[in-house]
C-alpha positions as CSV (number, residue, x, y, z in Angstrom):
1,M,33.8,30.3,52.5
2,P,31.2,28.5,54.7
3,R,31.3,24.9,54.6
4,L,28.0,22.7,54.6
5,Q,29.6,20.3,56.7
6,A,30.6,18.8,60.3
7,N,31.2,22.2,61.9
8,L,27.4,22.7,61.8
9,S,27.0,18.7,63.1
10,A,23.9,17.8,65.1
11,S,26.5,17.2,68.0
12,S,27.6,20.9,68.2
13,R,24.4,22.3,68.0
14,P,23.1,23.3,71.4
15,A,19.7,21.5,72.5
16,P,17.7,24.8,72.8
17,R,18.8,26.1,69.4
18,R,17.6,22.5,67.9
19,A,14.4,22.5,69.8
20,A,14.2,26.8,68.4
21,L,14.5,25.2,65.1
22,F,12.1,22.4,65.6
23,G,9.5,24.6,66.9
24,A,10.1,27.4,64.1
25,G,9.8,24.3,61.2
26,C,6.6,23.2,62.9
27,L,5.1,26.7,62.7
28,V,5.7,27.1,58.9
29,G,4.1,23.7,58.7
30,V,1.1,24.9,60.5
31,L,0.9,28.3,58.4
32,A,0.9,26.1,55.1
33,F,-1.6,23.9,56.3
34,L,-3.7,26.8,57.1
35,L,-2.7,28.6,53.8
36,L,-4.2,25.2,52.1
37,Y,-7.3,24.3,54.2
38,G,-7.9,27.1,56.2
39,L,-9.9,26.6,59.3
40,T,-12.8,24.7,58.0
41,P,-11.3,21.0,58.9
42,L,-10.2,22.0,62.1
43,D,-14.0,22.6,63.6
44,V,-14.4,19.3,65.3
45,T,-18.3,19.3,64.9
46,N,-18.2,20.1,61.4
47,D,-18.0,16.5,59.6
48,I,-19.9,17.3,56.0
49,W,-16.8,17.4,54.3
50,L,-16.4,14.1,55.9
51,R,-19.5,12.5,54.8
52,G,-19.8,13.8,51.4
53,G,-16.0,13.0,50.4
54,F,-13.4,15.2,50.0
55,V,-11.2,14.4,46.9
56,E,-11.8,10.8,47.1
57,Q,-14.6,8.7,49.2
58,D,-12.0,6.8,51.4
59,I,-12.4,9.7,53.6
60,Q,-15.7,8.4,54.1
61,Q,-14.3,4.8,55.3
62,H,-12.1,6.8,57.9
63,Y,-14.8,8.7,59.5
64,A,-17.4,5.8,59.3
65,G,-14.6,3.7,61.1
66,W,-14.5,6.0,64.0
67,L,-18.4,6.4,64.3
68,F,-18.7,2.5,64.7
69,Y,-15.8,2.5,67.2
70,R,-17.4,5.1,69.1
71,A,-20.3,3.6,69.5
72,A,-18.8,0.3,70.5
73,P,-18.1,-1.1,73.9
74,L,-14.4,-1.2,74.9
75,R,-12.6,-4.4,74.6
76,L,-9.2,-5.9,74.1
77,P,-7.8,-5.9,71.5
78,L,-8.3,-1.9,72.1
79,A,-9.4,-0.6,68.5
80,V,-11.7,-3.5,67.8
81,A,-14.9,-2.5,66.7
82,P,-17.5,-5.7,67.0
83,N,-20.2,-3.5,64.9
84,I,-18.2,-3.6,61.8
85,N,-17.7,-7.3,60.1
86,W,-20.5,-8.2,62.6
87,P,-20.5,-10.5,64.5
88,T,-16.6,-11.3,64.1
89,G,-15.5,-7.3,64.2
90,I,-12.6,-5.7,63.2
91,S,-10.0,-3.4,63.7
92,I,-10.2,0.3,62.8
93,M,-6.8,-0.1,61.6
94,Y,-8.3,-1.4,58.7
95,T,-10.6,1.4,58.0
96,D,-7.8,3.9,58.3
97,S,-9.6,5.4,61.1
98,L,-6.2,6.3,62.8
99,P,-6.4,3.9,65.7
100,L,-4.1,5.7,68.3
101,C,-6.3,8.8,67.7
102,A,-9.6,6.5,68.0
103,V,-8.5,5.2,71.0
104,L,-7.7,8.4,72.8
105,F,-11.0,10.0,71.8
106,R,-13.0,6.9,72.9
107,L,-11.4,7.0,76.4
108,L,-12.6,10.6,76.5
109,A,-15.9,9.9,74.6
110,P,-18.3,11.4,77.8
111,L,-16.4,14.5,77.3
112,L,-17.0,15.0,73.6
113,P,-19.9,16.7,71.4
114,A,-22.4,14.4,69.8
115,T,-20.4,15.4,66.6
116,F,-16.8,14.8,66.9
117,Q,-13.9,14.2,64.3
118,Y,-10.5,14.3,64.7
119,F,-9.0,14.2,61.4
120,G,-8.7,18.0,60.7
121,W,-6.6,18.6,63.5
122,Y,-4.4,15.2,62.9
123,T,-3.6,16.7,59.6
124,L,-2.7,20.0,60.8
125,V,-0.2,17.8,63.4
126,C,1.1,16.1,60.7
127,F,2.0,19.2,58.6
128,A,3.4,20.8,61.8
129,L,5.9,17.8,62.2
130,Q,6.6,17.4,58.8
131,G,8.0,21.1,58.9
132,G,9.5,20.5,62.2
133,F,11.6,17.4,61.3
134,A,12.2,18.7,58.0
135,A,13.9,21.6,59.6
136,L,15.8,19.3,61.9
137,L,17.1,17.7,58.7
138,M,18.0,20.7,57.0
139,G,19.7,22.0,60.5
140,L,22.3,19.0,60.4
141,F,23.5,20.4,56.4
142,L,22.7,24.2,56.6
143,P,24.8,26.9,57.8
144,D,21.8,28.5,59.6
145,A,18.5,28.8,60.7
146,P,16.9,30.7,57.8
147,S,18.5,28.7,55.4
148,A,17.2,25.5,57.3
149,L,13.9,26.9,57.3
150,L,13.8,27.5,53.3
151,G,15.0,24.4,52.8
152,A,12.2,22.8,54.7
153,V,9.4,24.7,52.6
154,P,9.5,22.0,49.8
155,F,9.2,19.2,52.1
156,I,6.2,20.9,53.6
157,F,4.4,21.6,50.6
158,S,5.5,17.7,49.1
159,P,3.3,16.9,46.5
160,V,2.8,13.5,47.9
161,L,2.0,14.8,51.0
162,V,-0.9,17.4,49.7
163,E,-2.1,14.6,47.4
164,R,-2.6,12.2,50.3
165,A,-3.8,14.9,52.9
166,F,-7.4,14.3,53.3
167,R,-7.3,11.7,50.7
168,H,-6.0,8.6,52.6
169,T,-5.5,10.8,55.8
170,A,-3.5,8.6,57.8
171,L,-0.7,8.7,55.1
172,A,-0.4,12.2,55.6
173,A,2.3,11.3,58.8
174,Q,5.2,11.4,56.2
175,F,6.8,13.1,59.3
176,L,7.7,9.7,60.2
177,I,10.1,9.1,57.5
178,L,11.4,12.5,57.8
179,A,12.1,11.9,61.4
180,A,13.9,8.5,60.8
181,L,16.1,10.0,58.5
182,W,16.8,12.9,61.1
183,Y,18.0,10.0,63.5
184,Y,19.9,8.1,61.0
185,F,22.1,11.3,59.9
186,C,22.4,12.1,63.9
187,S,23.8,8.8,64.2
188,K,26.5,9.3,61.9
189,R,27.2,12.8,63.5
190,E,27.1,11.4,67.0
191,D,28.5,7.9,66.5
192,R,25.5,6.5,67.8
193,F,22.9,4.1,67.1
194,A,20.3,3.9,70.1
195,Y,17.6,6.5,70.3
196,K,14.3,6.5,72.5
197,G,12.7,8.8,69.9
198,L,13.2,6.4,66.8
199,F,12.0,3.4,69.1
200,A,8.7,5.4,69.5
201,L,8.8,6.5,66.1
202,N,8.8,2.5,64.6
203,C,6.1,1.8,67.2
204,L,4.1,5.0,66.4
205,A,4.0,4.1,62.6
206,I,2.0,0.6,63.3
207,G,-0.4,2.8,65.2
208,L,-1.1,5.3,62.4
209,H,-0.8,3.6,59.4
210,P,1.1,-0.1,58.5
211,Y,2.5,1.1,55.6
212,F,5.0,3.2,57.3
213,V,6.3,0.5,59.1
214,P,9.0,-0.9,56.2
215,M,9.8,2.5,55.4
216,T,10.9,3.8,58.9
217,Y,12.4,0.3,60.1
218,A,14.4,0.3,56.4
219,V,16.1,3.7,57.5
220,T,16.4,1.9,61.2
221,L,18.2,-1.1,60.1
222,A,20.6,1.1,57.7
223,L,21.4,3.0,60.8
224,L,22.0,-0.6,62.9
225,A,23.8,-2.3,60.3
226,E,26.1,0.4,59.5
227,W,26.9,1.3,63.0
228,A,27.5,-2.1,63.7
229,L,30.1,-2.8,61.2
230,A,31.8,0.2,61.5
231,H,32.6,-0.9,65.3
232,R,32.6,-4.6,65.0
233,R,30.1,-5.1,67.8
234,W,26.4,-6.3,66.6
235,K,25.2,-7.5,70.0
236,G,23.6,-3.8,71.0
237,P,22.0,-3.1,67.6
238,A,20.6,-6.8,67.6
239,L,18.9,-6.0,70.6
240,Y,17.8,-2.8,69.9
241,L,16.1,-3.9,66.8
242,A,14.6,-7.0,68.3
243,A,13.2,-5.0,71.0
244,N,11.8,-2.6,68.4
245,L,10.3,-4.9,66.9
246,A,8.5,-7.0,69.7
247,A,7.3,-3.6,70.7
248,T,5.9,-2.7,67.4
249,V,4.3,-6.2,67.2
250,A,2.8,-5.7,70.8
251,L,1.1,-2.5,69.9
252,G,-0.1,-3.9,66.6
253,A,-1.7,-6.8,68.3
254,L,-3.1,-4.3,71.1
255,L,-4.8,-2.3,68.3
256,G,-6.1,-5.5,66.5
257,L,-3.7,-5.8,63.5
258,F,-4.1,-9.5,63.7
259,T,-7.9,-9.7,64.4
260,A,-10.1,-10.7,61.9
261,S,-7.9,-9.8,58.7
262,G,-7.4,-11.4,55.7
263,S,-7.4,-11.0,52.0
264,G,-10.6,-9.4,51.6
265,G,-10.8,-6.0,50.5
266,S,-9.2,-5.5,46.8
267,A,-9.3,-8.0,44.0
268,V,-5.8,-6.9,42.8
269,E,-2.5,-8.3,43.6
270,Y,1.0,-6.7,44.3
271,G,2.1,-5.3,41.0
272,Y,-1.0,-3.3,39.9
273,F,-0.4,-0.6,42.1
274,G,3.7,-0.6,40.8
275,M,5.2,2.6,40.6
276,N,5.4,3.5,36.7
277,L,9.3,5.0,35.6
278,N,8.0,7.9,34.5
279,A,6.8,8.8,38.2
280,L,9.0,11.3,39.0
281,W,8.4,13.8,36.3
282,N,4.6,12.7,35.6
283,P,2.5,15.2,37.4
284,I,-0.5,13.1,37.2
285,S,-2.2,11.2,40.1
286,R,-5.9,9.5,40.1
287,W,-8.0,12.7,39.7
288,D,-7.9,15.8,37.1
289,T,-5.4,17.8,39.5
290,V,-3.3,19.7,37.8
291,W,0.2,19.2,39.6
292,S,2.9,21.5,36.9
293,R,2.3,24.4,35.2
294,L,5.0,23.3,32.8
295,L,5.5,19.6,32.6
296,P,3.0,17.7,30.6
297,V,0.8,14.6,31.9
298,Q,2.2,11.4,30.5
299,N,0.5,8.3,30.3
300,Q,0.0,5.6,32.9
301,T,-1.3,2.3,33.1
302,G,-3.1,-0.3,35.8
303,G,-3.1,1.1,39.2
304,N,0.0,3.3,38.6
305,Y,-1.9,6.3,40.0
306,D,-1.4,5.2,43.3
307,A,2.5,5.5,43.0
308,F,2.4,9.3,42.6
309,N,5.8,10.6,43.4
310,Y,6.1,13.9,41.0
311,L,8.7,15.5,42.4
312,G,8.0,19.0,41.4
313,L,10.0,21.2,38.5
314,G,12.1,22.7,41.3
315,M,13.6,19.4,43.0
316,L,13.6,18.2,39.4
317,L,15.9,20.9,38.2
318,A,18.0,20.8,41.2
319,C,18.6,16.9,41.3
320,A,19.2,16.9,37.6
321,A,21.8,20.0,38.1
322,A,23.1,17.4,40.6
323,A,23.9,14.9,38.4
324,V,25.0,16.6,35.6
325,T,27.6,18.6,37.9
326,C,28.9,15.2,39.1
327,A,29.5,13.7,36.0
328,V,31.1,16.8,34.2
329,R,33.2,17.1,37.4
330,R,34.0,13.6,37.3
331,Q,33.4,13.6,41.0
332,W,33.1,9.9,41.4
333,A,35.5,9.2,44.0
334,A,33.3,11.6,46.6
335,V,30.2,9.8,45.5
336,G,32.2,6.6,46.1
337,R,33.2,8.0,49.5
338,W,29.4,8.7,50.1
339,L,28.1,5.1,49.0
340,R,30.4,3.5,51.4
341,A,29.5,5.3,54.6
342,H,25.9,4.8,53.8
343,W,26.1,1.6,52.1
344,M,23.0,0.1,54.1
345,L,21.1,3.1,53.1
346,C,21.7,2.8,49.5
347,L,20.7,-1.0,49.7
348,C,17.6,-0.2,51.6
349,C,16.5,2.2,49.2
350,L,17.3,0.2,46.3
351,A,15.2,-2.6,47.6
352,L,12.3,-0.1,48.4
353,T,12.6,1.3,44.8
354,L,12.7,-2.5,43.4
355,F,9.6,-3.2,45.3
356,A,7.9,0.2,44.4
357,V,8.3,-0.8,40.9
358,S,7.1,-4.3,41.4
359,H,7.9,-7.0,39.1
360,V,5.4,-5.5,36.5
361,V,7.5,-3.1,35.3
362,T,5.9,0.0,33.2
363,A,6.6,3.0,31.6
364,N,4.3,5.6,30.3
365,G,1.4,3.7,29.0
366,A,3.0,0.0,28.5
367,T,3.8,-2.8,30.4
368,L,7.8,-3.3,29.6
369,V,7.8,-7.0,31.4
370,T,6.1,-9.1,34.2
371,L,8.8,-11.0,36.0
372,P,7.5,-14.3,37.0
373,L,7.5,-14.6,41.1
374,P,6.2,-17.4,42.9
375,H,2.8,-17.3,43.9
376,A,3.5,-17.6,47.4
377,L,5.8,-14.7,47.2
378,I,3.3,-12.4,45.6
379,R,0.6,-13.2,48.3
380,L,3.2,-12.2,51.0
381,A,4.0,-9.0,48.9
382,T,0.1,-8.2,48.6
383,T,0.5,-7.3,52.5
384,F,1.7,-4.0,50.9
385,R,-0.4,-4.1,47.6
386,S,0.2,-0.2,47.2
387,G,3.9,-1.1,46.5
388,G,4.4,2.4,45.1
389,R,4.3,4.2,48.4
390,M,7.4,2.3,49.5
391,F,9.6,4.9,47.4
392,W,8.8,7.5,49.7
393,P,11.9,7.4,51.8
394,V,13.9,7.6,48.6
395,Y,11.6,10.5,47.1
396,Y,12.8,12.4,50.4
397,L,16.5,11.5,50.1
398,L,15.8,13.0,46.6
399,F,14.5,16.5,48.3
400,L,17.6,16.5,50.7
401,G,19.8,15.9,47.7
402,G,18.2,18.8,45.4
403,V,18.2,21.4,48.4
404,L,21.8,20.5,49.6
405,F,22.9,20.7,46.1
406,A,21.3,24.3,45.6
407,A,22.6,25.6,48.9
408,R,26.4,24.1,48.1
409,C,26.4,26.0,44.8
410,A,25.2,29.3,46.5
411,A,27.9,28.7,49.3
412,R,30.6,28.2,46.5
413,A,29.5,31.5,44.7
414,G,29.1,33.5,47.7
415,C,32.5,33.2,48.6
416,G,34.2,36.0,50.7
417,R,30.5,37.5,51.2
418,A,29.5,35.5,54.4
419,G,32.1,34.9,56.8
420,R,31.4,31.7,59.3
421,T,30.2,33.7,62.3
422,A,27.2,35.4,60.0
423,R,24.2,35.0,61.4
424,V,22.7,34.3,57.9
425,N,24.2,33.1,54.8
426,W,22.4,35.4,52.4
427,P,23.5,33.6,49.1
428,C,22.6,30.3,50.4
429,A,19.1,31.4,51.8
430,A,18.5,33.6,48.3
431,A,19.2,30.2,46.5
432,L,16.7,27.9,48.6
433,L,14.1,30.8,48.3
434,A,14.6,30.4,44.8
435,L,14.0,26.7,44.7
436,A,11.1,26.9,46.8
437,A,9.7,29.5,44.5
438,V,10.2,27.5,41.5
439,Q,8.9,24.4,43.1
440,L,5.6,26.2,44.4
441,W,5.2,28.1,41.5
442,D,4.9,24.3,39.6
443,I,2.7,22.8,42.1
444,S,0.5,26.0,42.4
445,P,-2.6,24.8,40.4
446,A,-2.9,21.7,42.5
447,L,-2.4,23.9,45.9
448,A,-4.9,26.3,44.5
449,E,-7.5,23.2,44.1
450,R,-7.2,22.1,47.5
451,H,-7.8,25.2,49.1
452,N,-10.9,26.1,47.0
453,A,-12.2,22.7,47.8
454,F,-12.6,23.5,51.4
455,A,-13.1,27.3,50.6
456,R,-16.3,26.3,48.4
457,Y,-17.1,22.9,49.5
458,E,-19.7,20.7,47.7
459,P,-20.3,17.4,48.5
460,A,-17.8,15.7,46.1
461,F,-19.8,12.4,46.7
462,P,-23.5,12.7,47.3
463,T,-25.1,9.6,49.1
464,S,-27.7,7.6,47.2
465,L,-29.6,6.4,49.9
466,T,-32.3,9.5,49.6
467,S,-35.2,7.3,50.0
468,P,-37.6,7.9,52.6
469,F,-37.6,4.1,52.8
470,W,-34.0,4.4,54.6
471,E,-35.3,6.4,57.6
472,Q,-38.0,3.8,58.2
473,A,-35.8,1.1,58.0
474,G,-33.1,2.8,60.3
475,A,-35.7,3.2,63.2
476,R,-36.6,-0.8,62.9
477,Y,-33.6,-2.9,62.4
478,T,-30.4,-3.2,64.3
479,H,-28.4,-5.1,61.8
480,I,-27.7,-4.7,58.1
481,L,-26.8,-7.8,56.5
482,S,-24.9,-7.7,53.1
483,L,-25.9,-11.2,51.2
484,D,-23.1,-10.8,48.3
485,G,-20.7,-8.5,46.5
486,L,-20.0,-4.9,47.7
487,Q,-23.4,-2.8,48.0
488,E,-24.0,0.0,45.9
489,D,-22.7,3.1,47.6
490,P,-21.4,1.0,50.5
491,L,-19.4,3.8,52.2
492,H,-22.7,5.9,52.5
493,L,-24.2,2.6,53.6
494,A,-21.4,2.1,56.5
495,L,-22.1,6.0,57.7
496,F,-25.8,5.4,57.6
497,A,-25.9,2.3,59.6
498,A,-23.1,4.0,62.3
499,D,-25.7,7.0,62.5
500,H,-28.6,4.8,63.3
501,G,-26.6,2.3,66.0
502,M,-26.8,-0.6,63.7
503,T,-24.0,-3.3,62.9
504,T,-23.5,-4.4,59.3
505,N,-21.0,-6.7,57.8
506,D,-21.0,-5.2,54.4
507,P,-16.9,-5.4,53.8
508,F,-16.3,-1.6,53.8
509,A,-12.7,-2.1,55.4
510,A,-9.5,-2.3,53.6
511,R,-9.0,-6.0,54.6
512,Y,-11.3,-8.4,56.3
513,D,-11.7,-12.1,56.5
514,E,-12.8,-13.1,53.3
515,A,-13.3,-16.7,53.8
516,G,-15.3,-16.0,57.2
517,L,-17.8,-13.5,55.3
518,A,-18.4,-15.9,52.6
519,E,-19.2,-18.6,55.1
520,Q,-21.6,-16.2,57.2
521,R,-23.3,-15.2,53.7
522,A,-23.9,-18.7,52.3
523,G,-25.8,-19.6,55.8
524,L,-27.9,-16.6,55.7
525,I,-28.6,-17.4,52.2
526,A,-29.7,-20.7,52.9
527,Q,-31.9,-19.8,55.9
528,L,-33.8,-17.4,53.4
529,R,-34.2,-19.8,51.0
530,A,-35.6,-22.0,53.7
531,G,-37.8,-19.1,54.5
532,E,-36.2,-18.0,57.9
533,T,-35.8,-14.5,58.5
534,D,-34.7,-12.7,61.6
535,P,-37.1,-9.6,62.6
536,D,-33.9,-7.3,63.6
537,C,-32.2,-7.8,60.2
538,L,-32.3,-5.7,57.0
539,Y,-30.8,-8.0,53.9
540,L,-29.2,-6.1,51.2
541,I,-28.5,-8.1,47.9
542,H,-26.2,-6.8,45.2
543,E,-27.0,-9.0,42.5
544,E,-30.6,-9.1,40.9
545,G,-30.7,-12.6,40.1
546,L,-30.1,-13.7,43.8
547,F,-32.8,-10.9,44.8
548,L,-35.3,-12.7,42.6
549,D,-34.2,-16.1,43.8
550,L,-34.8,-15.2,47.4
551,A,-37.8,-12.8,47.1
552,D,-39.9,-15.1,45.1
553,R,-39.5,-17.5,48.7
554,M,-40.4,-15.0,50.9
555,G,-44.0,-14.7,52.7
556,D,-46.2,-11.6,52.5
557,D,-44.7,-10.5,55.7
558,V,-41.4,-9.7,54.3
559,F,-41.1,-6.4,52.3
560,C,-39.0,-7.0,49.0
561,A,-38.1,-4.6,46.4
562,R,-35.8,-2.6,44.3
563,L,-35.0,0.8,45.7
564,D,-34.1,4.1,43.5
565,G,-30.1,3.8,43.6
566,G,-29.9,0.4,42.8
567,W,-30.6,-1.2,46.2
568,Y,-32.0,-4.6,46.4
569,V,-33.8,-5.2,50.0
570,L,-35.4,-8.1,51.8
571,A,-37.2,-6.1,54.9
572,P,-39.0,-8.4,57.5
573,G,-42.1,-7.0,58.8
574,L,-41.7,-3.7,57.0
575,A,-44.5,-1.7,55.3
576,Y,-43.3,0.7,52.9
577,E,-45.7,1.9,49.7
578,G,-43.1,4.9,48.7
579,A,-43.0,5.6,45.2
580,D,-39.4,4.9,44.9
581,A,-39.8,1.1,45.7
582,L,-40.5,-1.1,43.0
583,E,-41.8,-4.2,45.2
584,F,-41.3,-7.8,44.0
585,S,-44.7,-9.5,42.6
586,E,-45.1,-11.5,39.9
587,E,-45.4,-8.4,37.6
588,Y,-41.6,-7.5,38.4
589,P,-39.8,-6.6,35.4
590,L,-36.7,-8.6,34.1
591,R,-33.4,-7.2,33.3
592,L,-30.3,-8.2,32.2
593,V,-27.4,-9.1,34.2
594,D,-25.7,-5.9,33.5
595,T,-23.0,-6.1,35.9
596,Y,-21.7,-9.4,33.8
597,T,-18.4,-8.3,31.9
598,D,-15.8,-10.7,30.4
599,D,-13.9,-11.3,27.5
600,Y,-17.3,-12.1,25.6
601,W,-20.0,-10.0,27.5
602,V,-20.3,-6.8,28.3
603,H,-23.0,-5.5,30.7
604,G,-25.0,-8.7,29.8
605,V,-24.9,-8.2,25.8
606,L,-22.7,-10.7,23.8
607,A,-20.1,-8.8,22.0
608,R,-17.8,-11.0,20.8
609,A,-18.5,-14.7,19.5
610,P,-16.8,-17.4,21.5
611,S,-17.3,-19.7,18.9
612,E,-18.1,-20.3,15.0
613,E,-21.9,-21.7,16.7
614,W,-22.0,-18.2,17.9
615,A,-20.8,-16.0,15.0
616,D,-24.3,-14.5,14.0
617,K,-25.7,-14.0,17.6
618,A,-23.1,-11.4,18.9
619,G,-25.0,-8.1,19.6
620,K,-28.1,-10.2,19.7
621,T,-28.0,-12.4,22.4
622,V,-28.5,-11.3,26.4
623,L,-28.1,-12.7,29.7
624,F,-30.5,-13.4,32.4
625,C,-29.6,-15.1,35.8
626,D,-31.2,-18.6,36.2
627,C,-33.9,-18.7,38.5
628,A,-37.4,-19.7,39.1
629,F,-38.9,-16.6,38.6
630,T,-37.1,-15.9,35.2
631,R,-37.7,-19.3,33.9
632,R,-41.2,-18.9,34.7
633,H,-41.6,-15.8,32.5
634,L,-39.5,-16.9,29.7
635,E,-40.9,-20.1,28.8
636,G,-43.2,-20.2,26.2
637,A,-42.5,-16.6,25.9
638,R,-42.3,-15.4,22.3
639,A,-40.7,-11.6,22.8
640,L,-39.3,-9.2,25.1
641,R,-41.2,-5.9,25.1
642,D,-39.3,-2.7,26.7
643,A,-41.0,0.1,28.6
644,A,-41.7,2.0,25.2
645,G,-43.6,-1.1,23.8
646,Q,-41.3,-2.0,21.5
647,E,-41.3,-5.6,21.1
648,Y,-38.5,-8.1,20.2
649,P,-38.9,-11.9,19.4
650,I,-37.1,-14.3,21.1
651,L,-35.3,-16.7,18.7
652,T,-33.9,-19.2,21.3
653,V,-33.4,-19.8,25.0
654,D,-29.9,-21.6,26.0
655,D,-29.4,-22.7,29.4
656,R,-26.1,-24.6,28.8
657,D,-24.2,-22.7,31.2
658,A,-25.3,-23.0,34.8
659,G,-26.9,-20.4,36.4
660,W,-27.5,-18.3,33.1
661,L,-30.5,-17.9,30.7
662,M,-28.7,-16.7,27.3
663,V,-31.4,-15.2,25.3
664,T,-31.2,-14.6,21.6
665,L,-33.3,-11.9,20.2
666,D,-34.3,-10.6,16.7
667,I,-32.9,-6.8,17.4
668,P,-30.3,-4.6,15.4
669,D,-28.4,-3.9,18.9
670,A,-29.2,-5.7,22.2
671,N,-27.3,-2.9,23.9
672,A,-30.3,-0.6,23.8
673,L,-31.5,-3.1,26.3
674,I,-29.1,-2.6,29.0
675,G,-30.7,-1.6,32.2
676,A,-34.3,-1.5,30.7
677,D,-37.1,-3.0,32.6
678,L,-38.5,-5.9,30.2
679,E,-41.8,-7.9,30.2
680,A,-41.9,-11.4,28.8
681,V,-45.0,-11.7,25.9
682,P,-46.6,-14.6,25.9
């Protein structure tokens, strides 16, 4: 009876055979990519699918980062683009633009066509290496090359890989995890801890996406600690780890990891994107993709969608069968031996799982408990705020366990039918083929959706910058300066700025210096309130209240308007008369602050009375920004009139809350005024 054990260990496998297995796995990965996405993303001059968004808008961020970086002068740190987060600049590591790839192609920029994108080829390489390292990993345990390749198939079509590819493109490099696991199990077989490939792997992780760093280092730490304890020799592993960490930090610094980064980029903290306890069998992600033909979608809460870790029906059945078999046969001694042999890997997996679940423990649609943590610890953990991703090494170990259980069962069932010298263990290969078939059948709707998304591509997120104003502005201004908030359609705005050779301070990166940006904006607003404008700058405003305050102070040489699409602009020296622009004047209409929502207000309408005093005003009181323009119109006004001519008498105007004017109307339901242009009636 063939054994799936040490006779086929990495140390006994000749190097050429290992290389052939790796190459075959890469080929399967390439075929999987072509099956899913076709040739379209491999056309480096085709960026339509990047500009229109594929699955999620984030890919526009990745591409915009590359466009800005390509147009910027080379300097140290290497991956910093000074025209983003202008004038400070920021590393395109924070736009997920694959800094190592970007630096390489920036050096080759004179040889590249005017339109050039590398995201398709990068993802192809990720799928190839996913297949190659999955095949190597399987080759450590399975009795022949065909079985190893069949065992690699579920890894290549891993739901978490397919879900991230061309969504969070850099996170497609999940081969880093498989490679780290391969080195770990090679170490157990070869009784060594130092690998040049593993050293390079940990450095590569920070050059592709920092989220992979704790994952690959967790496996590395397990390898070093287990070897050191087994041999009672700590100096070598400690020096290896220290050197590897130093090289990783140095590469991160060279690529600008520590340049202009900060707390900006998200209003959420660690815990919001935690992994739901049902994640392994819940076939749901952020979008309406069908991830299982059989299993029903279950509830989530908060940001659980980013902790998508669905195993797939084949892997769920294999892992469940393995657990039941172990319990029924009471193989606790064997389990104990495995745990002792891999004690540090188990501890690292436990730590990664706890971090992924977070202190906000959720199950289905409920939050079970929120464990109290020091605020300083939460802030530190928020460095990796999408903590659910940290489960991926455990996820792939579950894949490994499921595949090996199926192969072991087949080997036992096939006793006597395949000798030790047989080139193919047919029972094992048949079992793994069946496992792969069940897995692919289950997730086939998601695979088909990804295929069709490229085969019949239409922009998922069309731009709102359709006004002729933008072309006129793009030819005139050097800088786009955002004065508050995140502008409407920020990623298309970033693409627009990059296309026109402009700089931008709009915070579309995943991280940025929030305090520095706030200080810059406060200075710009102070200058504008003093009537000072820069003729090279186009000023954008998010909140209409700030727009009214500043536009009211501008001279005739500044074009101030609300554009279709929700844009508020101050454009020095620009003459524009397009019908899509509502230019500021004394007749400019009033609008509710419909961006304001809290426990009492919903889109600028009082929805719930905060006290007895307001009991009869809910649904009748609306909110305006308090500025000179608004006060001029509301003082002495008897009513508000909408565009249809309907008048609503003003009962009271309350300015007790600084910055706001609360107007109570004689109206059945003030929600009808959300988004409406209103006129004050004297």
